[in-house]
Structures are given as C-alpha cells and as structure tokens.
C-alpha positions in Angstrom: 102.1 35.8 80.7 103.1 37.3 77.4 102.4 35.7 74.0 102.0 37.7 70.8 99.7 35.1 69.3 96.5 33.7 70.7 93.5 32.2 68.8 92.3 33.1 66.2 95.8 34.7 65.7 98.8 32.6 65.1 99.5 28.9 65.1 100.7 26.2 67.5 102.0 28.5 70.2 98.6 30.3 70.4 96.7 27.0 70.6 99.1 25.7 73.3 98.6 28.8 75.3 94.8 28.5 75.1 94.8 24.9 76.2 97.2 25.6 79.1 95.0 28.4 80.4 91.9 26.2 80.3 93.8 23.6 82.4 95.0 26.3 84.8 91.3 27.2 85.4 91.2 24.1 87.6 94.1 25.2 89.9 93.4 27.0 93.2 95.5 30.0 94.1 96.7 30.6 90.5 95.9 34.0 88.9 97.1 34.8 85.4 97.0 37.9 83.2 97.8 37.2 79.5 99.0 40.1 77.3 98.5 39.1 73.6 97.6 40.6 70.3 94.2 41.5 68.9 93.1 40.9 65.3 91.4 44.3 65.4 90.7 46.6 68.3 91.8 46.4 72.0 89.6 44.2 74.1 89.6 42.2 77.4 88.3 38.8 78.1 87.9 36.9 81.4 87.8 33.2 81.8 86.8 33.7 85.4 88.0 35.9 88.2 91.5 34.2 88.0 92.4 34.4 84.4 92.2 37.5 82.2 93.3 38.1 78.6 94.3 41.5 77.3 94.2 41.8 73.5 96.4 44.7 72.3 95.6 46.4 69.0 98.7 46.0 66.8 97.1 47.2 63.6 97.1 43.6 62.3 96.8 43.3 58.5 97.1 40.3 56.2 97.1 36.6 57.3 96.2 35.8 60.8 98.7 33.0 60.8 101.8 34.9 59.8 103.3 37.7 61.9 105.5 40.2 60.1 108.4 41.9 61.7 106.2 45.0 61.9 103.6 43.1 63.8 106.2 41.8 66.2 107.7 45.2 66.8 104.4 46.9 67.4 103.4 44.1 69.8 106.7 44.4 71.6 106.4 48.2 72.1 102.8 48.1 73.3 103.1 44.9 75.4 106.0 46.4 77.3 104.2 49.5 78.3 101.0 47.7 79.0 102.8 45.1 81.2 104.4 47.9 83.2 100.9 49.4 83.8 99.7 46.0 85.0 102.6 45.7 87.3 101.7 49.0 88.9 98.2 47.7 89.5 98.9 44.2 90.7 101.6 42.1 92.5 103.0 39.4 90.3 105.3 36.6 91.4 106.4 35.3 88.0 106.3 36.1 84.2 105.9 33.4 81.6 107.1 34.4 78.2 106.0 32.4 75.2 108.8 32.8 72.6 112.2 34.1 73.7 111.9 36.8 71.1 110.0 39.1 71.3 108.2 38.1 74.6 111.4 37.1 76.5 113.1 40.3 75.5 110.2 42.3 76.8 110.0 40.6 80.2 113.7 40.9 80.7 113.0 44.6 81.4 110.1 44.2 83.7 112.2 43.5 86.8 110.3 40.3 87.7 111.5 36.7 87.7 110.6 35.1 84.4 110.6 31.8 82.5 110.8 31.3 78.7 109.0 28.8 76.5 110.8 28.2 73.3 108.3 27.6 70.5 110.3 27.3 67.3 110.9 30.5 65.2 112.3 32.2 68.3 115.2 29.8 68.4 118.1 31.0 66.2 118.4 29.2 62.8 115.0 27.6 63.0 113.4 29.7 60.3 114.9 30.7 57.0 113.4 34.2 57.0 115.3 35.1 60.1 118.7 33.6 59.2 120.4 37.0 58.6 119.0 38.5 61.8 119.8 35.3 63.7 123.5 35.7 62.8 123.6 39.4 63.3 121.4 39.9 66.4 119.2 37.1 67.7 121.9 34.5 68.6 123.7 36.8 71.1 120.4 38.3 72.3 118.9 34.9 72.9 121.9 33.9 75.1 121.3 37.0 77.2 117.5 36.4 77.5 117.9 32.7 78.3 120.7 33.3 80.7 118.7 35.6 82.9 115.6 33.4 82.9 114.7 31.2 85.9 113.9 28.4 83.5 114.1 27.8 79.8 111.7 25.3 78.3 111.7 23.6 74.8 108.6 21.8 73.5 110.6 19.0 71.8 114.0 17.3 71.7 114.6 18.9 68.2 114.2 22.4 69.6 116.2 21.5 72.7 119.2 20.4 70.5 118.8 23.4 68.2 118.8 25.8 71.2 122.0 24.2 72.5 123.8 25.3 69.3 123.2 28.9 70.4 124.4 28.2 74.0 125.7 24.7 74.7 125.9 25.5 78.5 122.2 26.5 78.7 120.0 24.4 81.0 116.8 23.6 79.2 113.9 21.5 80.2 111.7 19.7 77.7 107.9 20.0 78.2 106.1 18.7 75.1 102.8 20.0 73.8 99.6 18.1 74.6 96.6 17.0 72.6 92.8 17.2 73.4 91.9 13.5 73.3 88.2 14.3 73.9 88.1 15.9 70.4 90.8 13.9 68.5 90.2 10.2 68.5 89.9 7.4 65.9 86.6 6.3 64.6 85.9 2.6 65.1 84.1 2.4 61.7 87.1 3.6 59.7 88.8 0.7 57.8 91.7 0.7 55.3 90.3 0.7 51.8 91.6 -1.4 48.8 93.6 0.7 46.3 90.6 0.8 43.9 88.9 3.1 46.4 90.0 6.4 48.0 93.2 6.5 49.8 92.9 9.8 51.8 96.0 11.9 52.7 95.7 14.9 55.0 98.0 17.8 55.8 96.9 20.4 58.3 99.4 23.2 58.5 100.1 26.8 57.6 100.7 27.2 53.9 104.2 28.6 54.3 107.6 27.6 52.7 108.9 25.9 55.8 106.1 23.3 55.8 107.2 21.7 52.5 103.7 21.6 51.0 105.0 22.2 47.5 106.9 18.9 47.7 103.8 17.2 49.0 101.7 18.4 46.0 104.4 17.1 43.6 104.5 13.8 45.4 100.7 13.5 45.2 100.8 14.1 41.5 103.1 11.2 41.1 101.0 9.0 43.4 97.9 9.7 41.2 99.5 8.0 38.2 99.3 4.6 39.9 96.5 5.2 42.3 94.0 7.6 40.7 91.4 7.3 43.4 93.6 8.8 46.1 92.8 12.2 47.6 94.8 15.0 49.3 93.0 17.2 51.8 94.8 20.4 52.8 93.5 22.3 55.9 95.2 25.6 56.6 96.1 29.0 55.2 99.2 31.1 54.7 101.1 33.4 52.4 101.8 30.6 49.8 98.2 29.9 49.2 97.9 31.3 45.7 101.2 29.7 44.6 100.1 26.3 46.0 96.7 26.7 44.3 98.5 27.2 41.0 100.8 24.2 41.6 97.8 22.0 42.2 95.9 23.2 39.1 95.1 20.2 36.9 95.8 17.6 39.6 92.5 15.9 40.4 91.7 14.9 44.0 93.3 17.9 45.9 91.1 20.0 48.1 92.1 23.2 49.8 89.8 23.8 52.7 91.4 26.7 54.4 91.4 27.1 58.2 88.9 24.8 59.9 87.2 24.9 63.3 88.3 22.3 65.8 85.2 20.0 65.4 85.5 20.0 61.6 89.2 19.4 61.8 88.6 16.3 64.0 86.1 15.0 61.4 88.7 15.4 58.6 91.3 13.5 60.6 88.9 10.6 61.3 88.0 10.3 57.6 91.7 10.1 56.5 94.3 7.4 56.3 97.6 9.2 56.4 98.9 12.5 57.8 101.9 14.1 56.1 104.2 16.8 57.5 107.4 17.3 55.4 108.6 20.4 57.3 112.1 21.9 57.1 111.9 22.6 60.8 109.4 21.9 63.5 109.1 21.9 67.3 106.4 19.7 68.8 103.6 19.9 66.1 100.1 20.2 67.5 98.8 18.9 64.1 101.0 15.8 64.4 99.7 15.1 67.9 96.1 15.6 66.7 96.6 13.2 63.8 98.2 10.6 66.0 95.4 10.8 68.5 93.0 10.4 65.6 94.7 7.1 64.7 96.3 8.0 61.4 99.4 6.7 59.7 102.2 9.3 59.6 104.8 10.4 57.1 107.1 13.2 58.1 110.5 14.8 57.7 113.4 14.1 60.1 113.1 17.7 61.4 109.4 17.2 62.2 109.9 13.9 64.0 110.3 14.5 67.8 112.0 11.6 69.5 109.4 11.8 72.3 106.7 10.8 69.8 108.2 9.0 66.8 109.7 5.6 66.3 110.0 3.0 63.5 106.7 1.4 64.6 104.5 4.5 64.2 105.8 6.6 61.3 107.8 6.7 58.1 110.5 9.3 58.6 111.9 10.9 55.4 115.6 11.3 55.1 115.1 13.8 52.2 112.3 16.3 51.9 111.7 15.7 48.2 108.6 14.6 46.3 110.1 11.2 45.3 110.7 10.3 49.0 107.2 11.4 50.0 105.6 9.5 47.1 107.6 6.3 48.0 106.5 6.5 51.6 102.8 7.0 50.6 103.0 4.0 48.2 104.4 1.8 50.9 101.6 2.6 53.3 99.0 2.2 50.5 100.3 -1.2 49.7 101.1 -2.5 53.2 97.7 -2.2 54.8 98.5 -4.4 57.8 101.5 -2.2 58.5 99.4 0.9 58.2 96.8 -0.6 60.5 99.4 -1.3 63.2 100.9 2.1 62.7 97.5 3.7 63.3 97.0 1.8 66.5 100.5 2.6 67.8 100.0 6.3 67.1 96.7 6.4 69.0 98.3 4.7 72.0 101.3 7.0 72.0 99.3 10.2 71.6 97.1 9.6 74.6 100.2 9.8 76.8 100.4 13.5 75.8 97.4 15.2 77.4 97.2 18.9 78.1 96.6 18.0 81.7 100.1 16.4 81.9 101.7 19.4 80.1 100.0 21.9 82.5 101.1 19.8 85.5 104.8 20.2 84.4 104.4 23.9 84.0 102.8 24.1 87.4 105.8 22.5 89.0 108.0 25.2 87.5 105.7 27.9 88.7 105.9 26.4 92.2 109.7 26.2 92.1 109.8 29.9 91.3 107.1 31.1 93.8 108.9 33.4 96.2 106.1 33.1 98.8 106.0 29.4 98.8 109.8 29.1 98.9 110.4 31.6 101.8 
C-alpha cells in the first residue's frame, strides 16, 4: 500500500488509511506493508506481525496538512526505490495506491497488479492549484494510470462524476469513507438553545482556499448583527491561517483552536449546533461524516454534498458559496429549531450506516477479486 500521507501528516486520506488498517487487523491471511511519509526521520511501525508501516524521510517542512510539489516529488522518488526493495524481500499479490498521482504513477512501474483509490486532489480539475498541470500533464497521465489498474475507486459520487470528465469510459466503483461511531455520537443532554443564548457553529477543516473559510467568517460577521450570542469554532490549520486570523480580527465569538486530537474534536462536535463546509470541491469529507454522526445540523456547498449522504431532510445545500448564502442558511436553522432538531436526528441515523467496518469490507471484496492465488 502506498499513501504519501498518514497521521499526523495530511488530511482525510491519511485518516481513512489509518482506519482501514485498523479494520484490516481483524482479517486473517491479510498482510500489508504501507509505504508513507515521515514528518522527520525514517522509522518503522508494526501494528502486529501482519501490518507494518514504513515512514520515509522526505525532508518535510512547513504545514503537516499541506504537501508541496517538492514533498510529492521527493516522496515519489524515495517510495519507488523503497517499494522495489520490499518487492525483492517479499512476495506481494496486489498494490493499493491511495491517490492516482503520485502513488498510482509509482505503482504502475512496480510490475504488480494494482488498484487506485481516488481521494480528491489527484483527480484532474479538482484543485485550483493544479489546474495548469491538470491540463498540461495530469489529465492524460491519469487516463494511463487508471486504464492499467485492476480497479479504480472513488470515495463519493462527486469524485466519480469528476473523474469521468477525464475518461468517460473508465469503470469506477464508489466506496465511501466511514466514520468512527464509537467516538462521534450525539450527547443526549444537548438541546437547541433560544436565540438569546449561544448558537454554536463549528467548522473542522484545513485552513486552505478550497475550503471556503473566508466566506464563512464573512457570513458569521453578518449573523452576529442579529444574533450577538452566536459563536464560531474553527478546528484545523493550514497555509491561510494568518490571513484568516486577520479577517476575523474585531469579530467577537470566533475561536481558532488549531488541530485537535480525536477525543477533543468529538467533544467540540457534541457542544455545537451546526456544522458548515462551504468547499469549492470535496470528495467524501471525513469531517462531514463526523459531524453527522455527532448529530449536528449541516450547511454545505453543492460540491461538498455527496449524494450518498445528503438530502433535503438532513442539510441545507448552498447553491452559491458566498457569505450571504451561508448567513441566510444559518439564520434559517437558528430560527427553525424544530427543523434543526429533525435534521440532527436524520444526520445521526444516516451516518451510522457508514461505518469503517463496512468500508473495509468493500475493499476486502476487491482485494479478493484480484488475489491470484484464490482465483487460480
């Protein structure tokens, strides 16, 4: 398995990989070596005698939640040669690449059957920062990588449809992310507060341009004019942190908490009323699933609303990612408390269908289909 990010490095794909490996611990006759990136020096970690993680030193600098082109190039170079060394030592039946680029590109040269999990930024025209390279290189390269794979998997219908724009003939299976319902669950004591008390909004994402946090801050400033007791909790970090701090200056009620451990994050969800995700593009957001499992109301952009999860009964979907639209949605939830209560209950019911156990089971089916020993 190759994935250039793994906790504490990276975001949703790293967390998904971590959860899947823990589910795979329960499976007999499955051995996995993961090749990923270290935040400092090379190291190895074993879950047990079946699952081992190799952390390669890529000279990581800057934010742990943003990988530069330099980071990706160094990982690609070192992961390729390290994987070749592992292949000389061990017999592998299948390679699982998280991200078509760079991991899928690497495994294409390892002369082993492989599958590719599309995660978001690896799909052409998902991310603004890669638009030029998407047109020049990545679109055609992705077609080649996907075309040679035994299976291509997207984690949401949005990513599925976006990938088909690169190759409309590509066969793609959707396997959504999961959520840890043992950690993320609603508190029975939480009740909707009257508007004279705190109305708590939470956003848990990387502080990057694509997430639309600037528009959320502007929307909150407008909300405060009519509902001064409301609060906005921001959990996450990223390269826009200083700019967002400056944008929030002078607006009371905004808290920037940075990255939070899993148990603290669960507490923050349970104390909130509404989760907001106004992203320009999104696959299957782990944060969205966590918020839903925690029983929150949801406001999100059309691009962040996977059809597998979101319907009119459990979210307000924004047709425009601007501050006026976000503010209007928040005002509606603040005023229609019975609607909010029903939305919270619907979100919790929906989220518990998406366990990591179910996600792992779908991947195991694909592993079995491509097991040359089993299929002889």
